[in-house]
C-alpha positions as CSV (number, residue, x, y, z in Angstrom):
1,M,-48.2,1.6,48.6
2,G,-47.7,1.7,44.8
3,A,-50.4,1.6,42.2
4,G,-51.9,-1.8,41.3
5,T,-51.8,-3.0,37.6
6,S,-55.4,-1.8,37.0
7,Q,-54.5,1.7,38.3
8,I,-51.7,2.2,35.8
9,R,-51.9,3.8,32.3
10,N,-48.8,3.7,30.1
11,I,-48.8,6.5,27.4
12,A,-46.3,7.4,24.7
13,T,-46.6,10.8,23.1
14,I,-45.9,10.6,19.4
15,G,-46.1,12.8,16.4
16,H,-44.3,15.2,14.0
17,R,-41.6,17.5,15.4
18,G,-43.0,20.8,16.7
19,C,-46.5,19.6,17.3
20,G,-46.1,20.1,21.0
21,K,-45.6,16.6,22.5
22,T,-43.2,17.8,25.1
23,T,-45.5,20.7,26.1
24,V,-48.5,18.4,26.3
25,T,-46.5,16.2,28.6
26,E,-45.4,19.1,30.7
27,A,-48.9,20.4,31.0
28,M,-50.2,17.1,32.2
29,L,-47.5,16.8,34.9
30,F,-48.3,20.4,36.1
31,A,-52.1,20.0,36.0
32,A,-51.8,16.7,38.0
33,G,-49.5,18.2,40.6
34,A,-46.5,16.1,39.7
35,T,-44.5,19.3,39.1
36,S,-44.7,22.7,40.9
37,R,-43.6,24.7,37.9
38,F,-44.8,24.6,34.3
39,G,-41.6,24.2,32.3
40,Q,-41.2,25.8,28.9
41,V,-39.4,24.3,25.8
42,D,-38.1,27.7,24.8
43,D,-36.5,28.2,28.2
44,G,-35.1,24.7,28.3
45,T,-36.9,24.0,31.6
46,T,-39.2,21.1,30.7
47,T,-39.0,17.9,32.7
48,T,-38.4,15.6,29.7
49,D,-35.9,17.7,27.6
50,F,-33.0,17.8,30.0
51,E,-30.0,17.0,27.9
52,P,-28.0,20.2,26.8
53,E,-28.3,19.1,23.2
54,E,-32.1,19.2,23.6
55,C,-32.3,22.4,25.5
56,N,-30.0,24.2,23.0
57,R,-32.0,23.0,20.0
58,Q,-35.4,23.2,21.7
59,I,-36.2,19.7,20.4
60,S,-36.6,16.2,21.9
61,I,-33.7,14.0,21.0
62,S,-34.1,11.0,23.3
63,P,-37.2,9.4,24.9
64,A,-37.8,10.4,28.5
65,L,-40.0,8.8,31.1
66,C,-42.1,10.7,33.7
67,N,-45.3,10.1,35.6
68,C,-48.2,11.8,37.4
69,T,-51.2,10.7,39.4
70,H,-54.7,11.7,38.5
71,K,-57.9,10.3,40.2
72,S,-55.8,7.7,42.0
73,T,-54.4,6.4,38.7
74,K,-50.7,6.5,37.9
75,I,-50.1,7.7,34.4
76,N,-46.6,6.9,33.0
77,I,-45.8,9.1,30.1
78,I,-42.9,8.5,27.6
79,D,-42.2,11.7,25.7
80,T,-40.7,10.6,22.3
81,P,-38.7,12.6,19.7
82,G,-40.5,13.8,16.6
83,Y,-37.5,14.0,14.2
84,A,-37.1,11.1,11.8
85,E,-33.4,11.0,12.7
86,F,-34.3,9.8,16.2
87,F,-37.1,7.4,15.2
88,A,-35.2,4.2,16.1
89,E,-35.6,4.8,19.8
90,V,-39.3,5.6,19.5
91,M,-40.0,2.0,18.4
92,D,-39.0,0.5,21.8
93,C,-41.2,3.1,23.5
94,L,-44.2,1.9,21.4
95,W,-43.2,-1.6,22.4
96,V,-43.8,-1.0,26.1
97,A,-46.6,1.6,26.0
98,D,-50.3,0.6,26.2
99,C,-51.6,3.6,24.2
100,G,-50.1,6.2,21.8
101,L,-51.1,9.8,22.3
102,L,-50.9,11.1,18.7
103,V,-50.3,14.9,18.9
104,V,-51.3,16.9,15.8
105,D,-50.8,20.6,15.2
106,A,-54.2,22.4,14.9
107,G,-52.7,24.7,12.2
108,A,-50.7,22.2,10.2
109,G,-52.8,19.1,10.6
110,V,-51.2,15.7,10.0
111,E,-47.5,16.1,8.9
112,V,-45.1,13.8,7.2
113,H,-43.6,12.1,10.3
114,T,-47.1,11.6,11.8
115,H,-47.8,9.1,9.0
116,K,-44.7,7.1,9.7
117,V,-45.1,6.9,13.5
118,Y,-48.8,6.2,13.2
119,Q,-48.3,3.3,10.8
120,T,-45.6,1.9,13.0
121,A,-47.9,2.0,16.0
122,V,-50.7,0.3,14.1
123,E,-48.3,-2.5,13.0
124,M,-47.4,-3.0,16.7
125,K,-51.2,-3.1,17.5
126,L,-50.9,-0.1,19.8
127,P,-54.2,1.8,20.5
128,I,-54.2,5.4,19.5
129,V,-55.7,8.6,20.9
130,A,-55.4,11.7,18.8
131,V,-54.9,15.2,20.4
132,V,-55.3,18.3,18.3
133,N,-52.9,20.7,20.0
134,K,-52.1,24.4,19.7
135,M,-55.8,25.3,19.4
136,S,-55.0,28.9,20.3
137,G,-52.4,29.2,17.6
138,E,-52.6,31.1,14.4
139,H,-54.6,29.4,11.7
140,A,-55.8,26.7,14.1
141,D,-58.6,24.8,12.5
142,F,-60.0,21.8,14.5
143,D,-62.2,20.5,11.8
144,A,-59.5,20.6,9.2
145,A,-57.1,18.8,11.5
146,V,-59.7,16.1,12.2
147,D,-60.2,15.7,8.5
148,S,-56.4,15.2,8.0
149,I,-56.4,12.6,10.7
150,N,-59.2,10.7,9.1
151,E,-57.4,10.8,5.7
152,M,-54.4,9.2,7.3
153,L,-56.4,6.5,9.1
154,A,-56.9,3.2,7.2
155,G,-59.8,1.0,8.2
156,V,-60.2,3.0,11.5
157,E,-62.7,5.7,12.3
158,G,-61.6,8.9,14.0
159,V,-64.3,10.2,16.3
160,N,-64.6,13.5,18.1
161,I,-64.8,13.2,21.8
162,Q,-64.8,16.9,22.3
163,I,-65.9,20.1,20.6
164,P,-63.5,23.1,21.0
165,V,-65.0,26.3,22.4
166,G,-63.3,28.8,20.1
167,Q,-60.0,28.5,18.3
168,D,-57.3,30.6,16.5
169,G,-56.7,32.9,19.4
170,N,-60.1,32.5,21.0
171,F,-59.8,29.0,22.4
172,E,-61.4,28.9,25.8
173,G,-61.9,25.2,26.5
174,V,-63.7,22.1,25.4
175,V,-67.1,20.4,25.6
176,D,-66.8,16.8,26.6
177,L,-69.3,14.7,24.6
178,V,-69.2,11.8,27.0
179,S,-69.9,13.6,30.3
180,M,-71.8,16.4,28.4
181,R,-70.0,19.1,30.4
182,M,-67.6,22.0,29.5
183,L,-64.1,22.3,30.8
184,K,-63.0,26.0,30.9
185,G,-59.8,27.7,32.1
186,S,-56.3,26.5,32.7
187,E,-55.6,26.6,36.4
188,K,-54.5,23.1,37.4
189,G,-56.4,21.5,34.6
190,G,-59.4,23.8,34.3
191,T,-62.9,24.0,35.8
192,W,-65.9,21.9,34.8
193,T,-69.1,23.9,34.0
194,D,-72.4,23.6,32.2
195,I,-72.5,23.7,28.4
196,P,-73.4,27.2,27.0
197,E,-76.9,27.3,25.6
198,D,-75.8,28.7,22.3
199,M,-73.8,25.5,21.7
200,A,-76.7,23.1,22.5
201,D,-77.6,22.2,18.9
202,E,-73.9,21.7,17.8
203,V,-73.2,19.6,20.9
204,S,-76.3,17.5,20.4
205,A,-75.4,16.6,16.8
206,A,-71.8,15.8,17.7
207,R,-72.9,13.6,20.6
208,E,-75.3,11.7,18.3
209,A,-72.4,11.1,15.8
210,L,-70.2,9.8,18.6
211,V,-72.9,7.5,19.9
212,E,-73.5,6.0,16.4
213,A,-69.7,5.5,15.9
214,V,-69.3,3.7,19.2
215,A,-72.4,1.6,18.8
216,A,-71.4,0.6,15.2
217,N,-68.4,-1.3,16.6
218,D,-70.3,-3.3,19.3
219,E,-73.3,-5.5,18.5
220,E,-74.7,-5.4,22.1
221,L,-74.5,-1.6,22.1
222,M,-76.0,-1.4,18.6
223,E,-79.0,-3.3,19.9
224,K,-79.4,-1.0,22.8
225,Y,-79.0,2.0,20.6
226,F,-81.8,0.8,18.3
227,E,-84.0,0.2,21.3
228,N,-83.4,3.4,23.2
229,E,-82.0,5.6,20.3
230,T,-79.2,6.6,22.6
231,L,-76.6,5.2,25.1
232,S,-76.1,6.0,28.7
233,Q,-72.8,7.8,29.7
234,E,-71.5,4.5,31.2
235,E,-72.4,2.5,28.1
236,L,-70.8,5.1,25.9
237,A,-67.6,5.2,28.0
238,S,-67.2,1.4,28.1
239,G,-68.0,1.0,24.4
240,L,-65.5,3.7,23.6
241,A,-62.8,2.0,25.7
242,K,-63.5,-1.3,24.0
243,G,-63.2,0.4,20.5
244,V,-60.0,2.1,21.4
245,A,-58.4,-1.0,22.9
246,G,-59.4,-3.0,19.8
247,G,-58.0,-0.5,17.4
248,Q,-61.3,0.2,15.8
249,L,-61.7,3.8,17.0
250,V,-59.3,6.8,17.3
251,P,-60.8,9.3,19.7
252,V,-59.9,13.0,18.9
253,L,-59.5,15.6,21.7
254,A,-58.5,19.2,21.7
255,T,-55.9,21.1,23.8
256,D,-53.7,24.1,23.9
257,A,-51.0,22.7,26.0
258,L,-48.9,25.9,26.2
259,N,-51.8,27.6,27.9
260,A,-52.8,24.4,29.8
261,L,-56.3,24.5,28.2
262,G,-58.1,21.2,27.8
263,I,-55.5,19.3,29.8
264,G,-57.9,18.3,32.6
265,A,-60.2,16.7,30.1
266,L,-57.3,14.9,28.6
267,L,-56.2,13.5,31.9
268,D,-59.8,12.4,32.7
269,F,-60.0,10.7,29.3
270,I,-56.8,8.8,29.8
271,V,-58.0,7.5,33.2
272,A,-61.5,6.6,32.0
273,V,-60.8,5.2,28.5
274,C,-57.2,4.3,27.8
275,P,-56.4,0.6,28.4
276,T,-54.7,-0.7,31.5
277,P,-51.6,-2.8,31.2
278,D,-53.5,-6.1,31.7
279,Q,-56.1,-5.1,29.0
280,R,-53.4,-5.1,26.3
281,G,-53.3,-8.9,26.4
282,A,-50.6,-11.4,27.2
283,W,-47.0,-11.0,26.0
284,T,-45.5,-13.7,23.8
285,G,-41.9,-14.6,24.4
286,H,-39.8,-17.6,23.7
287,D,-37.5,-20.1,25.5
288,Q,-34.1,-19.0,26.4
289,K,-32.4,-21.8,24.4
290,D,-35.1,-22.5,21.8
291,E,-36.7,-19.6,19.9
292,A,-39.3,-21.9,18.4
293,T,-40.8,-22.7,21.9
294,E,-43.3,-19.9,22.8
295,I,-43.8,-18.8,26.3
296,I,-46.9,-16.7,27.2
297,R,-46.9,-14.3,30.1
298,E,-50.0,-12.5,31.4
299,C,-49.5,-9.0,32.8
300,S,-50.2,-10.2,36.3
301,E,-48.5,-10.1,39.7
302,A,-49.2,-13.8,40.0
303,E,-46.9,-14.7,37.2
304,P,-43.1,-15.1,37.6
305,F,-41.1,-11.9,37.3
306,A,-40.0,-10.6,33.9
307,A,-39.2,-7.1,32.6
308,V,-37.8,-5.6,29.4
309,V,-35.3,-2.7,29.1
310,F,-36.6,-0.1,26.6
311,K,-34.0,2.7,27.1
312,T,-30.5,2.9,28.5
313,L,-29.1,6.2,30.0
314,S,-25.6,7.0,31.0
315,D,-25.2,9.2,34.1
316,P,-21.7,10.5,35.0
317,Y,-22.4,9.9,38.7
318,V,-24.7,6.9,38.9
319,G,-23.5,5.1,35.8
320,R,-25.9,3.1,33.6
321,I,-29.6,3.7,34.2
322,S,-32.0,1.3,32.5
323,L,-35.6,2.1,31.9
324,I,-37.8,-1.0,32.3
325,R,-41.3,-2.2,31.9
326,V,-42.4,-5.0,34.3
327,I,-44.1,-7.5,32.0
328,S,-45.2,-9.9,34.8
329,G,-44.7,-10.6,38.5
330,T,-43.2,-7.9,40.7
331,A,-39.9,-6.1,40.5
332,V,-38.4,-6.0,44.0
333,G,-35.5,-3.7,44.9
334,D,-32.1,-5.5,45.0
335,A,-33.6,-8.8,43.9
336,N,-31.3,-11.2,42.0
337,V,-32.5,-11.9,38.5
338,I,-30.8,-12.9,35.2
339,D,-30.3,-11.5,31.8
340,A,-32.4,-13.9,29.7
341,R,-30.2,-14.0,26.7
342,S,-26.8,-14.5,28.3
343,G,-27.9,-16.2,31.5
344,E,-25.7,-13.8,33.5
345,R,-26.8,-12.7,36.9
346,E,-28.1,-9.1,37.5
347,R,-29.3,-7.2,40.5
348,L,-32.3,-4.8,40.5
349,S,-30.2,-2.1,42.2
350,G,-31.7,1.4,42.7
351,L,-35.2,0.4,41.7
352,A,-37.1,3.7,41.1
353,T,-39.6,5.7,39.2
354,M,-38.4,8.4,36.7
355,Q,-39.3,12.1,36.4
356,G,-37.2,13.1,33.4
357,N,-33.6,12.8,34.7
358,K,-34.6,12.5,38.4
359,T,-35.3,9.2,40.2
360,S,-37.4,8.4,43.2
361,E,-36.5,5.0,44.8
362,V,-39.4,2.6,45.4
363,P,-39.4,-0.8,47.1
364,S,-41.2,-2.5,44.2
365,L,-42.9,-2.1,40.8
366,V,-45.9,-4.2,39.9
367,A,-46.7,-5.9,36.6
368,G,-47.4,-3.3,33.9
369,D,-45.5,-0.5,35.7
370,L,-42.6,1.5,34.2
371,G,-39.5,2.5,36.2
372,C,-35.7,2.1,36.2
373,V,-32.8,0.2,37.7
374,T,-29.2,1.1,37.9
375,K,-25.8,-0.5,37.2
376,L,-27.0,-3.5,35.1
377,E,-23.8,-5.1,33.8
378,N,-25.0,-7.1,30.9
379,T,-28.5,-6.2,29.9
380,L,-28.9,-3.4,27.4
381,T,-31.8,-1.8,25.5
382,G,-34.1,-4.6,24.2
383,G,-32.9,-7.1,26.7
384,T,-35.1,-9.1,29.1
385,L,-34.6,-9.5,32.9
386,C,-36.4,-12.4,34.5
387,D,-36.7,-14.8,37.4
388,P,-33.8,-17.4,37.2
389,K,-36.3,-20.1,37.8
390,A,-38.6,-19.0,35.0
391,P,-36.5,-17.7,32.1
392,V,-38.2,-16.1,29.1
393,V,-37.0,-13.8,26.3
394,F,-39.1,-11.1,24.7
395,D,-37.8,-9.9,21.4
396,P,-37.8,-6.1,20.8
397,P,-39.1,-4.6,17.5
398,E,-36.8,-4.8,14.5
399,L,-35.0,-1.5,14.2
400,P,-34.7,0.5,11.0
401,K,-31.2,0.3,9.4
402,A,-28.8,3.3,9.7
403,M,-29.3,5.6,6.7
404,H,-26.3,7.9,7.1
405,S,-22.6,7.4,7.7
406,A,-19.7,9.7,8.4
407,A,-16.0,9.3,9.0
408,I,-14.8,10.5,12.4
409,V,-11.5,12.3,12.8
410,A,-9.9,12.9,16.2
411,A,-8.4,16.3,16.9
412,S,-5.3,14.8,18.7
413,H,-3.9,11.5,19.9
414,A,-5.3,12.3,23.4
415,D,-8.8,12.5,21.8
416,E,-8.3,9.2,20.0
417,D,-7.6,7.5,23.4
418,K,-11.0,8.7,24.6
419,L,-13.0,7.7,21.5
420,S,-13.4,3.9,22.0
421,T,-14.9,4.3,25.5
422,G,-17.1,7.3,24.5
423,L,-18.4,5.7,21.3
424,A,-19.2,2.4,23.1
425,R,-21.1,4.2,25.9
426,L,-23.1,6.3,23.3
427,A,-24.0,3.2,21.3
428,E,-25.4,1.7,24.5
429,E,-27.6,4.8,25.1
430,D,-28.7,5.2,21.5
431,I,-29.8,2.0,19.7
432,G,-30.1,3.8,16.4
433,F,-26.3,4.6,16.5
434,S,-23.4,2.3,15.7
435,F,-19.8,2.5,14.7
436,G,-17.0,0.4,13.3
437,R,-13.8,0.6,11.3
438,E,-13.8,0.2,7.5
439,S,-10.9,-2.2,7.0
440,S,-10.2,-1.2,3.4
441,T,-10.0,2.5,4.0
442,G,-8.9,2.4,7.7
443,E,-11.5,5.0,8.6
444,M,-13.6,4.9,11.8
445,L,-17.2,5.3,10.6
446,L,-20.3,6.4,12.5
447,H,-23.7,5.1,11.4
448,G,-27.0,6.9,12.2
449,M,-30.3,7.9,10.8
450,G,-29.2,11.3,9.5
451,A,-26.7,14.1,9.7
452,L,-28.4,15.7,12.7
453,H,-28.2,12.4,14.5
454,L,-24.4,12.2,14.1
455,D,-24.0,15.9,14.9
456,V,-25.6,15.2,18.3
457,V,-23.3,12.2,18.8
458,V,-20.2,14.4,18.2
459,E,-21.5,17.0,20.7
460,K,-22.1,14.3,23.3
461,L,-18.6,13.0,22.8
462,A,-17.2,16.4,23.5
463,R,-19.5,17.1,26.5
464,K,-19.5,13.7,28.2
465,F,-16.1,12.3,27.3
466,E,-14.0,15.4,26.4
467,A,-13.2,13.9,23.0
468,S,-12.8,16.6,20.3
469,V,-13.6,15.2,16.9
470,T,-14.8,16.3,13.5
471,L,-16.9,14.5,10.8
472,A,-15.9,13.9,7.2
473,E,-17.5,12.3,4.2
474,P,-16.4,8.6,4.2
475,K,-14.1,7.3,1.5
476,V,-15.5,4.9,-1.0
477,P,-13.9,1.4,-0.5
478,Y,-12.8,1.0,-4.1
479,R,-11.1,-2.1,-5.4
480,E,-8.7,-2.5,-8.3
481,T,-8.4,-5.3,-10.9
482,I,-6.9,-6.0,-14.3
483,T,-8.6,-6.7,-17.6
484,N,-5.9,-8.5,-19.5
485,S,-3.3,-11.2,-18.9
486,V,0.4,-10.3,-18.4
487,Y,3.5,-12.4,-17.9
488,V,6.3,-10.6,-15.9
489,R,9.4,-11.2,-14.0
490,G,10.2,-10.2,-10.4
491,R,13.9,-10.3,-9.6
492,H,15.5,-9.3,-6.3
493,K,19.3,-9.3,-6.1
494,K,21.3,-7.4,-3.5
495,Q,24.9,-7.8,-2.5
496,T,26.2,-5.7,0.5
497,G,29.1,-7.7,1.7
498,G,28.8,-11.1,3.3
499,R,25.7,-13.1,2.4
500,G,23.6,-11.5,-0.3
501,Q,19.9,-11.7,-1.2
502,F,18.6,-13.4,-4.3
503,G,15.1,-14.3,-5.5
504,D,13.9,-14.6,-9.0
505,V,10.3,-15.5,-10.2
506,W,8.2,-15.3,-13.3
507,I,4.4,-14.9,-12.8
508,R,1.4,-14.8,-15.0
509,M,-1.4,-12.5,-13.7
510,E,-4.9,-13.0,-15.2
511,P,-8.3,-11.6,-14.5
512,L,-10.9,-13.7,-12.7
513,P,-14.7,-13.3,-13.1
514,R,-16.2,-10.5,-10.9
515,G,-16.3,-11.7,-7.3
516,G,-13.6,-14.3,-7.9
517,G,-11.4,-12.9,-5.3
518,F,-7.8,-14.1,-5.5
519,E,-6.2,-17.4,-6.5
520,F,-2.5,-18.4,-6.3
521,V,-1.4,-21.3,-8.5
522,N,1.9,-23.1,-8.2
523,A,2.9,-24.2,-11.7
524,I,6.7,-24.7,-11.0
525,R,8.1,-27.7,-12.9
526,G,11.3,-29.1,-11.5
527,A,13.1,-27.1,-8.9
528,S,13.6,-23.7,-10.5
529,V,12.1,-22.3,-7.4
530,P,12.7,-24.6,-4.4
531,T,9.5,-25.8,-2.8
532,N,10.3,-24.3,0.6
533,Y,10.4,-20.8,-1.0
534,I,7.0,-21.0,-2.7
535,P,4.9,-19.9,0.4
536,A,7.2,-16.9,0.7
537,V,6.5,-15.9,-3.0
538,E,2.7,-16.2,-2.3
539,K,3.1,-14.1,0.9
540,G,4.8,-11.4,-1.1
541,V,2.2,-11.5,-3.8
542,V,-0.6,-11.2,-1.3
543,A,1.1,-8.3,0.5
544,Q,1.6,-6.3,-2.7
545,L,-2.0,-6.9,-3.9
546,K,-3.2,-5.0,-0.8
547,K,-2.3,-1.7,-2.6
548,G,-3.0,-1.1,-6.3
549,I,-1.5,1.5,-8.5
550,L,-4.6,3.6,-9.3
551,T,-5.9,4.6,-5.9
552,G,-4.0,2.4,-3.5
553,S,-7.0,0.2,-3.1
554,P,-6.8,-3.6,-2.8
555,V,-6.4,-5.6,-6.0
556,V,-9.1,-8.3,-6.4
557,D,-10.4,-10.8,-8.9
558,V,-7.0,-11.9,-10.1
559,Q,-5.2,-15.2,-10.5
560,V,-1.4,-15.2,-10.0
561,T,0.4,-18.2,-11.4
562,L,4.0,-18.8,-10.3
563,D,5.5,-20.2,-13.6
564,D,9.2,-20.1,-13.3
565,G,12.2,-18.7,-11.5
566,S,15.7,-19.3,-10.2
567,S,17.5,-19.4,-6.9
568,H,21.0,-19.2,-5.4
569,P,22.3,-21.9,-3.1
570,V,23.7,-19.3,-0.6
571,D,21.9,-16.0,-1.1
572,S,18.3,-17.2,-1.6
573,S,16.0,-16.9,1.4
574,D,12.3,-16.6,2.4
575,Q,12.7,-12.8,2.6
576,A,14.4,-12.6,-0.8
577,F,11.6,-14.6,-2.5
578,Q,8.9,-12.6,-0.7
579,T,10.4,-9.4,-2.0
580,A,10.7,-11.0,-5.5
581,G,7.0,-11.8,-5.4
582,Q,6.2,-8.2,-4.5
583,I,8.3,-6.8,-7.3
584,A,6.6,-9.2,-9.8
585,V,3.2,-7.9,-8.8
586,R,4.3,-4.3,-9.1
587,N,5.6,-5.1,-12.6
588,A,2.4,-6.9,-13.6
589,L,0.2,-4.1,-12.5
590,A,2.3,-1.6,-14.4
591,E,2.0,-3.6,-17.6
592,A,-1.6,-4.7,-17.3
593,K,-4.7,-2.7,-18.2
594,C,-6.0,-1.8,-14.7
595,A,-9.6,-1.0,-13.9
596,L,-11.2,0.6,-10.8
597,L,-14.1,-1.2,-9.2
598,E,-16.7,0.5,-7.0
599,P,-19.2,-1.1,-4.5
600,V,-22.8,-1.2,-5.8
601,M,-25.7,-1.4,-3.4
602,D,-29.1,-3.0,-3.6
603,V,-31.4,-0.1,-2.6
604,E,-35.1,-0.4,-1.6
605,V,-37.1,2.8,-1.3
606,T,-40.6,2.9,0.2
607,V,-42.3,6.0,-1.1
608,P,-45.8,7.5,-1.5
609,E,-47.2,6.9,-5.0
610,D,-47.6,10.6,-5.7
611,I,-43.8,11.2,-5.7
612,M,-42.7,7.8,-7.1
613,G,-41.6,9.4,-10.4
614,D,-39.5,12.0,-8.7
615,V,-37.7,9.4,-6.6
616,M,-37.1,7.0,-9.6
617,S,-35.7,10.0,-11.6
618,D,-33.4,10.9,-8.8
619,L,-32.1,7.3,-8.5
620,S,-31.5,7.2,-12.3
621,G,-29.5,10.4,-12.0
622,R,-27.3,8.7,-9.5
623,R,-26.3,6.1,-12.1
624,G,-28.9,3.8,-10.6
625,R,-30.6,0.9,-12.4
626,I,-34.2,0.5,-11.5
627,Q,-35.0,-3.2,-11.0
628,G,-38.7,-2.8,-10.5
629,S,-41.4,-1.7,-8.1
630,E,-44.4,-3.1,-6.3
631,S,-47.3,-1.8,-4.2
632,V,-46.9,-2.3,-0.4
633,G,-50.3,-0.9,0.5
634,A,-51.6,2.3,2.0
635,G,-50.7,4.2,-1.2
636,S,-47.0,3.3,-1.0
637,Q,-44.7,1.8,-3.5
638,L,-41.4,-0.2,-3.0
639,I,-38.8,0.8,-5.6
640,R,-35.8,-1.6,-6.1
641,A,-32.7,-0.3,-7.7
642,S,-28.9,-1.0,-7.9
643,V,-26.9,2.2,-7.2
644,P,-23.2,2.8,-6.8
645,Q,-22.3,3.5,-3.2
646,A,-20.4,6.7,-4.2
647,E,-23.8,8.1,-5.3
648,M,-25.6,7.2,-2.0
649,R,-23.4,9.1,0.5
650,R,-25.8,12.0,0.8
651,Y,-29.0,10.1,-0.1
652,A,-30.6,10.2,3.4
653,A,-30.8,14.0,3.4
654,D,-31.7,14.2,-0.3
655,L,-34.5,11.7,-0.1
656,R,-35.9,13.5,3.0
657,S,-35.9,16.7,0.9
658,I,-37.6,15.1,-2.1
659,S,-40.3,13.4,-0.1
660,Q,-40.6,15.9,2.8
661,G,-39.7,13.0,5.1
662,R,-42.4,10.6,3.8
663,A,-40.0,8.1,2.2
664,S,-37.5,5.7,3.8
665,Y,-34.9,3.4,2.4
666,T,-32.7,0.5,3.1
667,M,-29.6,-0.6,1.3
668,S,-27.3,-3.6,1.4
669,F,-24.0,-4.5,-0.4
670,S,-24.6,-6.2,-3.8
671,G,-21.1,-6.5,-5.4
672,Y,-18.4,-4.6,-7.2
673,E,-18.6,-3.2,-10.8
674,E,-16.2,-1.3,-13.0
675,V,-16.2,2.4,-12.7
676,P,-16.9,4.1,-16.1
677,P,-13.6,5.3,-17.7
678,H,-14.6,9.0,-17.7
679,L,-15.3,8.8,-14.0
680,M,-12.2,6.7,-13.2
681,D,-9.8,9.3,-14.4
682,G,-11.2,11.9,-12.0
683,I,-11.1,9.5,-9.1
684,V,-7.5,8.5,-9.8
685,A,-6.5,12.2,-10.2
686,E,-8.2,13.1,-6.9
687,H,-6.4,10.3,-5.1
688,K,-3.0,11.4,-6.4
689,A,-3.7,15.0,-5.3
690,E,-4.3,13.8,-1.7
691,P,-1.5,14.5,0.8
692,E,0.8,11.6,1.4
693,G,-0.5,9.3,4.2
694,E,-4.1,10.6,4.1
């Protein structure tokens, strides 16, 4: 018999890279008896870092689901990456979790990515519990770490739930201020004992501060506090749970996960205080055919079945594995359901719970539980599965846009054949990754959140699909145009015996306003060019404009007027006049003053106020034009600028360096503008120096 909804806790570990999220997860699994061996990140033996790319780098790259049971309560844990390059997938994990376990390094305090992930969790109304980890580490300072947490919190109070017993190499355990007992030692979570006498005064003061903080957020408890000058353990625990669920309090605990210290108290706290799935409130979806029609689903087994997919894995033997959260009703193995968006039928095959990359089949999963199904045909990450008789769609969080692009080059034709399948499968797994062909340059481009992100994609292509590729800097999709009007002739005459070829045209090529595209005007008077050949002339003109004379880029923003010409009653043909049109365009481009156009992007950078000047200076140095800025709250500014695309190719890495990862940006295409003459000469020379056909 599986756990009921009220016996489930769904936790997502979040925080900056290197803070110990994966080790905290591993320690909880070991202490609760879910694993028989305490895996180590350095050895590549943890439950949740199982991909070779993770083991080799000793970092988390993809979210992983695992679970344990503590005090008859099932705790689902989603271990998330701490690198900004892999943040996109973290958002769907926050979407399905009921509480975020914010892990902070006791020596470093709150770091740059901690701000970003915390702010995102708050925007998604996710309750937060803070864990100060690595308490045995060098320079560990619990009070300083708590201060840094409170500096980050906006409108929320961080409250100590525990007092560490020692730190910086002398950490022995924690005093729990709710139960007023001490947890000491590491064996299977530690042993509860009485509080040392020499800590009585410190503990009493800390307990009083906790009681005041909890009472201040609850009128009923405040009255009891004033009457009795204290709260009972039960009142304190219930008030704390209410404050956490409502986002008013962020409890702070202490652990040293590597040595399994403080883990038992953390497990107890999760069971006693963290919200159950049904305490998070109802889920709001919408009608399958009408997004304006809201549908409310309570997290209850009595409601019709609905579930969302928050991660897709690709297994070489099993195929597609989809991690799901059951929103309402009960997921039953092999049940027939539908993909809510497409209406296509799906089957809940291989219904199971996850332990990293290992599955354990179960007959059902209740509302609020997390697990997986296999071999879904249509439903990908962010999709909704539901009862065919009660369709509903739940929209996933809006993902950040890709910040880094690279061109991919296959090592051989055999590798090219494997690319399309491999890239499509990897895009299914990783919602932060996408790919597509740039029509103007012919390059296949990969889009991700950073250079490391795309490096991992390349490694997976080689390992999973045996496709050997390299990455290169993308070409800028330049355009060419003219700046003056020219009047030229295009004449094609060829006699090789028998019927010849003859086409003769005069065209006027003129510049159009920027963004004008291309216009073809037929100004023939009389029948100097027979009407039936005019489409062939236009076809030749269009074909030749695809390749300019500066960099071989398409020619745009021109008007070509067919003004005059001549024909031959026998030798003229569609092909002859098409060739004549091409010759005329080549002659026009040779005589005209040609200009090179570059794409310009609208860029928006969200940046902390203290480094706003540095970021604006950097944008100006990239030939950017600052359009303005505005406050977006929490000490951040939004800078708007127009910047040439050529100057933005390495911006993701450069901005991360300037801001230490605290800034983010988006950009979108604005239009084309002329490249300054002194830069154009260098670009043209570089193009001419490229090997033929590159």
